[in-house]
Structure formats: structure tokens, C-alpha cells
C-alpha positions as CSV (number, residue, x, y, z in Angstrom):
1,M,0.1,0.4,-0.3
2,T,2.6,2.4,1.0
3,G,4.8,1.6,-2.5
4,N,1.6,2.9,-4.1
5,L,1.2,5.9,-2.5
6,W,5.3,6.8,-3.0
7,A,4.1,5.8,-6.8
8,M,1.4,8.2,-7.3
9,M,3.7,11.2,-4.9
10,I,6.4,10.9,-7.1
11,T,4.1,10.8,-10.6
12,R,2.5,13.6,-8.7
13,A,6.0,15.9,-8.4
14,F,7.0,14.8,-11.6
15,S,3.7,15.9,-13.4
16,I,3.9,19.2,-11.7
17,V,7.8,19.9,-12.8
18,H,7.1,19.2,-16.4
19,Q,3.8,21.4,-16.3
20,N,6.1,24.7,-14.4
21,R,8.5,26.1,-17.0
22,A,10.9,27.7,-13.9
23,L,10.8,24.1,-12.0
24,R,11.6,22.4,-14.9
25,R,14.7,25.1,-15.4
26,L,15.4,24.4,-11.7
27,Y,14.6,20.3,-12.1
28,R,17.3,20.4,-15.2
29,T,19.9,23.1,-14.2
30,S,20.0,20.5,-10.4
31,C,20.2,17.6,-12.3
32,G,23.2,18.8,-14.4
33,A,24.9,20.0,-11.0
34,L,24.6,17.0,-9.3
35,L,26.3,15.3,-12.3
36,C,29.3,17.9,-12.4
37,I,29.6,17.2,-8.6
38,A,29.6,13.4,-9.3
39,F,31.9,13.0,-12.2
40,S,34.4,16.0,-10.4
41,T,34.6,13.6,-6.8
42,P,36.6,10.5,-8.5
43,A,39.2,12.5,-10.1
44,L,40.2,14.2,-6.4
45,G,40.5,10.8,-5.4
46,D,42.8,9.9,-7.9
47,E,45.1,12.6,-7.4
48,H,45.6,11.0,-3.4
49,W,46.0,7.8,-4.6
50,Q,48.8,8.6,-7.2
51,S,50.5,10.5,-3.9
52,L,50.4,6.9,-2.3
53,H,52.0,5.3,-5.4
54,D,54.6,7.8,-5.4
55,D,55.2,7.7,-1.8
56,V,55.7,3.9,-2.2
57,R,57.8,3.7,-6.0
58,R,60.2,6.6,-3.6
59,G,60.6,4.0,-0.8
60,E,58.7,6.0,2.1
61,L,56.1,3.2,2.2
62,V,56.5,-0.5,2.1
63,E,54.0,-2.2,-0.7
64,L,50.4,-3.3,0.9
65,P,50.8,-6.5,0.0
66,V,54.4,-7.4,1.6
67,I,52.4,-6.1,4.7
68,L,49.6,-8.8,3.9
69,D,51.9,-11.7,3.0
70,W,53.1,-11.6,6.3
71,L,50.1,-11.2,7.8
72,Q,48.6,-14.4,6.3
73,A,51.5,-16.6,7.2
74,H,51.2,-15.4,10.2
75,Y,47.8,-15.4,11.6
76,A,44.9,-17.2,10.6
77,G,41.9,-15.0,9.4
78,E,40.2,-13.1,6.1
79,I,41.4,-9.5,5.8
80,L,38.3,-7.4,6.5
81,E,39.6,-3.9,5.5
82,V,42.9,-1.7,5.5
83,E,43.0,1.5,6.0
84,L,46.6,3.9,5.9
85,E,46.1,6.2,8.2
86,R,48.8,9.4,9.1
87,D,48.0,10.5,12.4
88,D,50.5,12.0,14.2
89,G,52.6,12.7,10.3
90,S,53.6,9.1,10.5
91,P,51.8,6.8,8.0
92,T,50.5,3.4,10.0
93,Y,48.4,0.9,7.9
94,E,45.4,-0.9,9.7
95,I,44.2,-3.9,8.8
96,E,40.6,-5.4,10.4
97,M,41.3,-9.3,10.4
98,L,38.1,-12.2,10.7
99,G,39.9,-14.9,12.9
100,P,38.3,-18.6,12.7
101,Q,36.3,-18.1,15.9
102,G,34.5,-15.2,14.7
103,Q,37.0,-12.3,16.8
104,V,37.9,-9.2,14.8
105,V,41.1,-8.3,15.0
106,E,42.9,-4.6,14.3
107,F,46.7,-5.2,13.3
108,E,48.3,-1.7,12.7
109,F,52.0,-1.8,11.2
110,D,54.4,1.2,10.8
111,A,54.2,2.0,6.6
112,G,57.6,3.7,6.7
113,N,59.1,0.4,7.8
114,G,55.7,-2.4,7.7
115,E,56.7,-3.7,11.2
116,L,53.8,-4.4,13.2
117,V,53.3,-1.2,16.3
118,G,49.9,-3.0,17.6
119,M,46.9,-5.0,17.8
120,E,43.7,-4.8,19.0
121,G,41.2,-7.4,19.9
122,V,40.4,-10.6,21.3
123,N,41.1,-14.1,21.7
124,I,43.8,-12.5,19.3
125,N,46.6,-16.1,20.2
126,A,44.1,-18.3,18.6
127,M,44.6,-17.1,15.4
128,R,48.3,-17.4,14.9
129,K,49.5,-19.5,13.4
130,A,52.8,-22.4,14.3
131,Q,55.8,-21.3,12.5
């Protein structure tokens, strides 16, 4: 019932917009502005990723696959999320991992040298693989 109500409201709104010339112009302008914003946003993100690739090429950051390979060699689980943070000016990889017993653990690595600097979570030892 509510789906029909929404459909009627949307249909009525479109008919009002198309009957009024000023509203049609406003509608087109708004849609155009939204499209411009939508297509310009990825370009800003691309610049950020380009600078990260440049940092890796210069040797300022350890490549993420190196960190992930080490983590998966030493701990059982699946990677849920990876973030690169620049707290206090020093870059760190924060990696969330789902353990075999359902535990979620966050590992923190120094992105400059690849060193494990911290872990947070429950039952972390159950995730350790035998070496």
C-alpha cells in the first residue's frame, strides 16, 4: 500500500515539474550540477591515490601486499578492511581481520618500515599460526 502511495507522489511531483517552466529549468539545472559533482569527485580521489603510489615508488611506504602476505603467513583469518592512516605525521596501515572463531582483530603496522606496532581484539592467540 505504501509503495503505491510513493509511486503516486513521485508521479504527481514529476507532472508538476513538467507543467511549470521555471520548475523544469530548476530541475535541469539541479540535475546538471549533481552530475558535475558526481564526475568531479573521483578525480580528487585519483590525486590522493597517485601520491600514495609515488610514496611507495620512492620507498617511503612499504607496499601493502608485503604487509598482507606477512599477516596471512602468521595469523589465520580473512582480511575485512585496510586503511592507511597518517596520525601524527607517521603513516600506519590499520588492518582488520576476522579470525576463525569469529573474533575481529585490528593490526597496526608502521607503513614506513612494515613493522607490526600494535594489535587490538579478543582471542588473538587463537589466530596465530604455528611457525
